[in-house]
PQR file of N, CA, C, O and H, with PARSE charges and radii, in Angstrom:
ATOM      1  N   MET A   1       0.822  -1.198   0.000 -0.4000 1.5000
ATOM      2  CA  MET A   1       0.000   0.000   0.000 -0.0000 2.0000
ATOM      3  C   MET A   1       0.869   1.266   0.000  0.5500 1.7000
ATOM      4  O   MET A   1       0.580   2.217  -0.726 -0.5500 1.4000
ATOM      5  N   VAL A   2       1.913   1.275   0.800 -0.4000 1.5000
ATOM      6  CA  VAL A   2       2.789   2.446   0.850 -0.0000 2.0000
ATOM      7  C   VAL A   2       3.419   2.696  -0.512  0.5500 1.7000
ATOM      8  O   VAL A   2       3.553   3.844  -0.936 -0.5500 1.4000
ATOM      9  H   VAL A   2       2.148   0.502   1.390  0.4000 1.0000
ATOM     10  N   LEU A   3       3.802   1.632  -1.194 -0.4000 1.5000
ATOM     11  CA  LEU A   3       4.393   1.777  -2.523 -0.0000 2.0000
ATOM     12  C   LEU A   3       3.391   2.390  -3.493  0.5500 1.7000
ATOM     13  O   LEU A   3       3.758   3.234  -4.311 -0.5500 1.4000
ATOM     14  H   LEU A   3       3.693   0.699  -0.850  0.4000 1.0000
ATOM     15  N   ASP A   4       2.127   1.973  -3.409 -0.4000 1.5000
ATOM     16  CA  ASP A   4       1.087   2.550  -4.261 -0.0000 2.0000
ATOM     17  C   ASP A   4       0.955   4.051  -4.016  0.5500 1.7000
ATOM     18  O   ASP A   4       0.836   4.830  -4.963 -0.5500 1.4000
ATOM     19  H   ASP A   4       1.830   1.288  -2.744  0.4000 1.0000
ATOM     20  N   LEU A   5       0.975   4.454  -2.753 -0.4000 1.5000
ATOM     21  CA  LEU A   5       0.866   5.873  -2.418 -0.0000 2.0000
ATOM     22  C   LEU A   5       2.067   6.647  -2.943  0.5500 1.7000
ATOM     23  O   LEU A   5       1.921   7.757  -3.455 -0.5500 1.4000
ATOM     24  H   LEU A   5       1.071   3.822  -1.984  0.4000 1.0000
ATOM     25  N   GLN A   6       3.244   6.067  -2.817 -0.4000 1.5000
ATOM     26  CA  GLN A   6       4.450   6.740  -3.309 -0.0000 2.0000
ATOM     27  C   GLN A   6       4.396   6.901  -4.822  0.5500 1.7000
ATOM     28  O   GLN A   6       4.741   7.961  -5.344 -0.5500 1.4000
ATOM     29  H   GLN A   6       3.363   5.165  -2.402  0.4000 1.0000
ATOM     30  N   GLN A   7       3.970   5.873  -5.521 -0.4000 1.5000
ATOM     31  CA  GLN A   7       3.878   5.955  -6.979 -0.0000 2.0000
ATOM     32  C   GLN A   7       2.846   7.000  -7.398  0.5500 1.7000
ATOM     33  O   GLN A   7       3.069   7.751  -8.347 -0.5500 1.4000
ATOM     34  H   GLN A   7       3.689   5.012  -5.097  0.4000 1.0000
ATOM     35  N   ARG A   8       1.728   7.046  -6.696 -0.4000 1.5000
ATOM     36  CA  ARG A   8       0.701   8.047  -7.002 -0.0000 2.0000
ATOM     37  C   ARG A   8       1.253   9.454  -6.780  0.5500 1.7000
ATOM     38  O   ARG A   8       1.040  10.349  -7.599 -0.5500 1.4000
ATOM     39  H   ARG A   8       1.547   6.436  -5.925  0.4000 1.0000
ATOM     40  N   TYR A   9       1.960   9.641  -5.671 -0.4000 1.5000
ATOM     41  CA  TYR A   9       2.552  10.944  -5.379 -0.0000 2.0000
ATOM     42  C   TYR A   9       3.541  11.346  -6.470  0.5500 1.7000
ATOM     43  O   TYR A   9       3.509  12.477  -6.957 -0.5500 1.4000
ATOM     44  H   TYR A   9       2.132   8.915  -5.006  0.4000 1.0000
ATOM     45  N   GLU A  10       4.412  10.428  -6.849 -0.4000 1.5000
ATOM     46  CA  GLU A  10       5.415  10.741  -7.870 -0.0000 2.0000
ATOM     47  C   GLU A  10       4.762  11.082  -9.204  0.5500 1.7000
ATOM     48  O   GLU A  10       5.227  11.972  -9.916 -0.5500 1.4000
ATOM     49  H   GLU A  10       4.439   9.510  -6.454  0.4000 1.0000
ATOM     50  N   ARG A  11       3.699  10.386  -9.539 -0.4000 1.5000
ATOM     51  CA  ARG A  11       2.989  10.665 -10.792 -0.0000 2.0000
ATOM     52  C   ARG A  11       2.351  12.060 -10.745  0.5500 1.7000
ATOM     53  O   ARG A  11       2.444  12.819 -11.709 -0.5500 1.4000
ATOM     54  H   ARG A  11       3.321   9.662  -8.961  0.4000 1.0000
ATOM     55  N   GLU A  12       1.705  12.393  -9.624 -0.4000 1.5000
ATOM     56  CA  GLU A  12       1.084  13.711  -9.481 -0.0000 2.0000
ATOM     57  C   GLU A  12       2.139  14.815  -9.435  0.5500 1.7000
ATOM     58  O   GLU A  12       1.980  15.854 -10.076 -0.5500 1.4000
ATOM     59  H   GLU A  12       1.629  11.777  -8.841  0.4000 1.0000
ATOM     60  N   TYR A  13       3.215  14.592  -8.680 -0.4000 1.5000
ATOM     61  CA  TYR A  13       4.258  15.606  -8.548 -0.0000 2.0000
ATOM     62  C   TYR A  13       4.916  15.885  -9.889  0.5500 1.7000
ATOM     63  O   TYR A  13       5.242  17.030 -10.201 -0.5500 1.4000
ATOM     64  H   TYR A  13       3.344  13.748  -8.159  0.4000 1.0000
ATOM     65  N   GLY A  14       5.107  14.852 -10.670 -0.4000 1.5000
ATOM     66  CA  GLY A  14       5.731  15.007 -11.978 -0.0000 2.0000
ATOM     67  C   GLY A  14       4.889  15.793 -12.955  0.5500 1.7000
ATOM     68  O   GLY A  14       5.402  16.303 -13.951 -0.5500 1.4000
ATOM     69  H   GLY A  14       4.842  13.921 -10.417  0.4000 1.0000
ATOM     70  N   SER A  15       3.599  15.897 -12.679 -0.4000 1.5000
ATOM     71  CA  SER A  15       2.703  16.587 -13.607 -0.0000 2.0000
ATOM     72  C   SER A  15       2.177  17.904 -13.040  0.5500 1.7000
ATOM     73  O   SER A  15       1.164  18.416 -13.518 -0.5500 1.4000
ATOM     74  H   SER A  15       3.182  15.483 -11.869  0.4000 1.0000
ATOM     75  N   ILE A  16       2.844  18.456 -12.034 -0.4000 1.5000
ATOM     76  CA  ILE A  16       2.309  19.638 -11.351 -0.0000 2.0000
ATOM     77  C   ILE A  16       2.510  20.932 -12.138  0.5500 1.7000
ATOM     78  O   ILE A  16       1.809  21.908 -11.871 -0.5500 1.4000
ATOM     79  H   ILE A  16       3.666  18.040 -11.646  0.4000 1.0000
ATOM     80  N   CYS A  17       3.425  20.982 -13.085 -0.4000 1.5000
ATOM     81  CA  CYS A  17       3.631  22.219 -13.837 -0.0000 2.0000
ATOM     82  C   CYS A  17       2.383  22.544 -14.665  0.5500 1.7000
ATOM     83  O   CYS A  17       1.683  21.647 -15.134 -0.5500 1.4000
ATOM     84  H   CYS A  17       3.995  20.189 -13.302  0.4000 1.0000
ATOM     85  N   GLU A  18       2.125  23.819 -14.830 -0.4000 1.5000
ATOM     86  CA  GLU A  18       0.938  24.250 -15.573 -0.0000 2.0000
ATOM     87  C   GLU A  18       1.081  23.884 -17.047  0.5500 1.7000
ATOM     88  O   GLU A  18       2.115  24.132 -17.667 -0.5500 1.4000
ATOM     89  H   GLU A  18       2.694  24.548 -14.449  0.4000 1.0000
ATOM     90  N   LEU A  19       0.049  23.303 -17.582 -0.4000 1.5000
ATOM     91  CA  LEU A  19       0.055  22.874 -18.974 -0.0000 2.0000
ATOM     92  C   LEU A  19      -0.512  23.964 -19.867  0.5500 1.7000
ATOM     93  O   LEU A  19      -1.332  24.769 -19.424 -0.5500 1.4000
ATOM     94  H   LEU A  19      -0.791  23.101 -17.078  0.4000 1.0000
ATOM     95  N   ASP A  20      -0.085  23.995 -21.108 -0.4000 1.5000
ATOM     96  CA  ASP A  20      -0.571  24.994 -22.059 -0.0000 2.0000
ATOM     97  C   ASP A  20      -2.071  24.879 -22.300  0.5500 1.7000
ATOM     98  O   ASP A  20      -2.732  25.876 -22.590 -0.5500 1.4000
ATOM     99  H   ASP A  20       0.581  23.341 -21.468  0.4000 1.0000
ATOM    100  N   ARG A  21      -2.608  23.672 -22.182 -0.4000 1.5000
ATOM    101  CA  ARG A  21      -4.011  23.447 -22.526 -0.0000 2.0000
ATOM    102  C   ARG A  21      -4.981  23.714 -21.373  0.5500 1.7000
ATOM    103  O   ARG A  21      -6.189  23.560 -21.553 -0.5500 1.4000
ATOM    104  H   ARG A  21      -2.071  22.862 -21.946  0.4000 1.0000
ATOM    105  N   GLU A  22      -4.496  24.103 -20.211 -0.4000 1.5000
ATOM    106  CA  GLU A  22      -5.389  24.319 -19.076 -0.0000 2.0000
ATOM    107  C   GLU A  22      -5.336  25.772 -18.606  0.5500 1.7000
ATOM    108  O   GLU A  22      -4.335  26.465 -18.789 -0.5500 1.4000
ATOM    109  H   GLU A  22      -3.515  24.228 -20.065  0.4000 1.0000
ATOM    110  N   ASN A  23      -6.423  26.211 -18.005 -0.4000 1.5000
ATOM    111  CA  ASN A  23      -6.436  27.562 -17.444 -0.0000 2.0000
ATOM    112  C   ASN A  23      -5.955  27.504 -15.991  0.5500 1.7000
ATOM    113  O   ASN A  23      -5.692  26.426 -15.460 -0.5500 1.4000
ATOM    114  H   ASN A  23      -7.236  25.648 -17.856  0.4000 1.0000
ATOM    115  N   SER A  24      -5.844  28.653 -15.368 -0.4000 1.5000
ATOM    116  CA  SER A  24      -5.283  28.685 -14.019 -0.0000 2.0000
ATOM    117  C   SER A  24      -6.175  27.971 -13.008  0.5500 1.7000
ATOM    118  O   SER A  24      -5.671  27.415 -12.032 -0.5500 1.4000
ATOM    119  H   SER A  24      -6.057  29.529 -15.800  0.4000 1.0000
ATOM    120  N   GLY A  25      -7.484  27.977 -13.222 -0.4000 1.5000
ATOM    121  CA  GLY A  25      -8.392  27.268 -12.319 -0.0000 2.0000
ATOM    122  C   GLY A  25      -8.166  25.768 -12.349  0.5500 1.7000
ATOM    123  O   GLY A  25      -8.181  25.109 -11.309 -0.5500 1.4000
ATOM    124  H   GLY A  25      -7.893  28.429 -14.015  0.4000 1.0000
ATOM    125  N   GLU A  26      -7.958  25.234 -13.533 -0.4000 1.5000
ATOM    126  CA  GLU A  26      -7.688  23.798 -13.669 -0.0000 2.0000
ATOM    127  C   GLU A  26      -6.347  23.439 -13.033  0.5500 1.7000
ATOM    128  O   GLU A  26      -6.202  22.393 -12.400 -0.5500 1.4000
ATOM    129  H   GLU A  26      -7.946  25.769 -14.378  0.4000 1.0000
ATOM    130  N   TYR A  27      -5.375  24.323 -13.212 -0.4000 1.5000
ATOM    131  CA  TYR A  27      -4.066  24.097 -12.598 -0.0000 2.0000
ATOM    132  C   TYR A  27      -4.189  24.083 -11.074  0.5500 1.7000
ATOM    133  O   TYR A  27      -3.629  23.210 -10.412 -0.5500 1.4000
ATOM    134  H   TYR A  27      -5.493  25.173 -13.725  0.4000 1.0000
ATOM    135  N   MET A  28      -4.917  25.045 -10.524 -0.4000 1.5000
ATOM    136  CA  MET A  28      -5.085  25.115  -9.073 -0.0000 2.0000
ATOM    137  C   MET A  28      -5.816  23.885  -8.544  0.5500 1.7000
ATOM    138  O   MET A  28      -5.525  23.410  -7.446 -0.5500 1.4000
ATOM    139  H   MET A  28      -5.372  25.755 -11.062  0.4000 1.0000
ATOM    140  N   GLU A  29      -6.753  23.377  -9.315 -0.4000 1.5000
ATOM    141  CA  GLU A  29      -7.464  22.162  -8.906 -0.0000 2.0000
ATOM    142  C   GLU A  29      -6.491  20.984  -8.791  0.5500 1.7000
ATOM    143  O   GLU A  29      -6.543  20.225  -7.823 -0.5500 1.4000
ATOM    144  H   GLU A  29      -6.990  23.763 -10.207  0.4000 1.0000
ATOM    145  N   ARG A  30      -5.608  20.834  -9.778 -0.4000 1.5000
ATOM    146  CA  ARG A  30      -4.612  19.764  -9.725 -0.0000 2.0000
ATOM    147  C   ARG A  30      -3.635  19.979  -8.573  0.5500 1.7000
ATOM    148  O   ARG A  30      -3.275  19.032  -7.874 -0.5500 1.4000
ATOM    149  H   ARG A  30      -5.565  21.450 -10.564  0.4000 1.0000
ATOM    150  N   PHE A  31      -3.210  21.219  -8.379 -0.4000 1.5000
ATOM    151  CA  PHE A  31      -2.265  21.524  -7.308 -0.0000 2.0000
ATOM    152  C   PHE A  31      -2.884  21.232  -5.946  0.5500 1.7000
ATOM    153  O   PHE A  31      -2.232  20.662  -5.071 -0.5500 1.4000
ATOM    154  H   PHE A  31      -3.502  21.988  -8.947  0.4000 1.0000
ATOM    155  N   THR A  32      -4.146  21.624  -5.769 -0.4000 1.5000
ATOM    156  CA  THR A  32      -4.839  21.379  -4.508 -0.0000 2.0000
ATOM    157  C   THR A  32      -4.986  19.887  -4.249  0.5500 1.7000
ATOM    158  O   THR A  32      -4.844  19.429  -3.115 -0.5500 1.4000
ATOM    159  H   THR A  32      -4.676  22.086  -6.480  0.4000 1.0000
ATOM    160  N   ARG A  33      -5.268  19.134  -5.299 -0.4000 1.5000
ATOM    161  CA  ARG A  33      -5.384  17.680  -5.155 -0.0000 2.0000
ATOM    162  C   ARG A  33      -4.052  17.093  -4.680  0.5500 1.7000
ATOM    163  O   ARG A  33      -4.032  16.233  -3.799 -0.5500 1.4000
ATOM    164  H   ARG A  33      -5.383  19.506  -6.220  0.4000 1.0000
ATOM    165  N   LEU A  34      -2.957  17.548  -5.250 -0.4000 1.5000
ATOM    166  CA  LEU A  34      -1.645  17.063  -4.829 -0.0000 2.0000
ATOM    167  C   LEU A  34      -1.357  17.466  -3.386  0.5500 1.7000
ATOM    168  O   LEU A  34      -0.882  16.654  -2.593 -0.5500 1.4000
ATOM    169  H   LEU A  34      -2.973  18.247  -5.965  0.4000 1.0000
ATOM    170  N   ALA A  35      -1.643  18.710  -3.052 -0.4000 1.5000
ATOM    171  CA  ALA A  35      -1.373  19.189  -1.699 -0.0000 2.0000
ATOM    172  C   ALA A  35      -2.181  18.406  -0.669  0.5500 1.7000
ATOM    173  O   ALA A  35      -1.667  18.088   0.403 -0.5500 1.4000
ATOM    174  H   ALA A  35      -2.029  19.370  -3.696  0.4000 1.0000
ATOM    175  N   SER A  36      -3.436  18.092  -0.976 -0.4000 1.5000
ATOM    176  CA  SER A  36      -4.248  17.334  -0.028 -0.0000 2.0000
ATOM    177  C   SER A  36      -3.729  15.907   0.099  0.5500 1.7000
ATOM    178  O   SER A  36      -3.770  15.329   1.185 -0.5500 1.4000
ATOM    179  H   SER A  36      -3.853  18.351  -1.847  0.4000 1.0000
ATOM    180  N   PHE A  37      -3.246  15.337  -0.990 -0.4000 1.5000
ATOM    181  CA  PHE A  37      -2.694  13.984  -0.944 -0.0000 2.0000
ATOM    182  C   PHE A  37      -1.418  13.959  -0.107  0.5500 1.7000
ATOM    183  O   PHE A  37      -1.238  13.068   0.722 -0.5500 1.4000
ATOM    184  H   PHE A  37      -3.213  15.806  -1.872  0.4000 1.0000
ATOM    185  N   VAL A  38      -0.551  14.913  -0.316 -0.4000 1.5000
ATOM    186  CA  VAL A  38       0.705  14.971   0.429 -0.0000 2.0000
ATOM    187  C   VAL A  38       0.419  15.181   1.912  0.5500 1.7000
ATOM    188  O   VAL A  38       1.062  14.568   2.764 -0.5500 1.4000
ATOM    189  H   VAL A  38      -0.698  15.637  -0.990  0.4000 1.0000
ATOM    190  N   GLY A  39      -0.537  16.040   2.216 -0.4000 1.5000
ATOM    191  CA  GLY A  39      -0.896  16.264   3.615 -0.0000 2.0000
ATOM    192  C   GLY A  39      -1.403  15.003   4.281  0.5500 1.7000
ATOM    193  O   GLY A  39      -1.044  14.720   5.424 -0.5500 1.4000
ATOM    194  H   GLY A  39      -1.059  16.538   1.523  0.4000 1.0000
ATOM    195  N   ALA A  40      -2.231  14.240   3.587 -0.4000 1.5000
ATOM    196  CA  ALA A  40      -2.768  12.995   4.133 -0.0000 2.0000
ATOM    197  C   ALA A  40      -1.663  11.955   4.307  0.5500 1.7000
ATOM    198  O   ALA A  40      -1.659  11.212   5.288 -0.5500 1.4000
ATOM    199  H   ALA A  40      -2.523  14.470   2.659  0.4000 1.0000
ATOM    200  N   ALA A  41      -0.740  11.901   3.370 -0.4000 1.5000
ATOM    201  CA  ALA A  41       0.349  10.923   3.442 -0.0000 2.0000
ATOM    202  C   ALA A  41       1.337  11.282   4.551  0.5500 1.7000
ATOM    203  O   ALA A  41       1.891  10.398   5.204 -0.5500 1.4000
ATOM    204  H   ALA A  41      -0.743  12.505   2.573  0.4000 1.0000
ATOM    205  N   ALA A  42       1.554  12.570   4.759 -0.4000 1.5000
ATOM    206  CA  ALA A  42       2.521  13.011   5.765 -0.0000 2.0000
ATOM    207  C   ALA A  42       1.949  12.933   7.179  0.5500 1.7000
ATOM    208  O   ALA A  42       2.682  12.710   8.142 -0.5500 1.4000
ATOM    209  H   ALA A  42       1.104  13.288   4.228  0.4000 1.0000
ATOM    210  N   GLY A  43       0.638  13.119   7.293 -0.4000 1.5000
ATOM    211  CA  GLY A  43       0.013  13.178   8.612 -0.0000 2.0000
ATOM    212  C   GLY A  43      -0.367  11.847   9.094  0.5500 1.7000
ATOM    213  O   GLY A  43      -0.907  11.719  10.192 -0.5500 1.4000
ATOM    214  H   GLY A  43       0.043  13.300   6.510  0.4000 1.0000
TER
END
């Protein structure tokens, strides 16, 4: 299970840069999802 969480984190972290095809709201949604995942994994 821990390995699954680590792989998910690495996949999300690797894709955190803003993409040309998305607006800032979509970017913030992805960033917030990553931040909530990291918070849950760390806590």
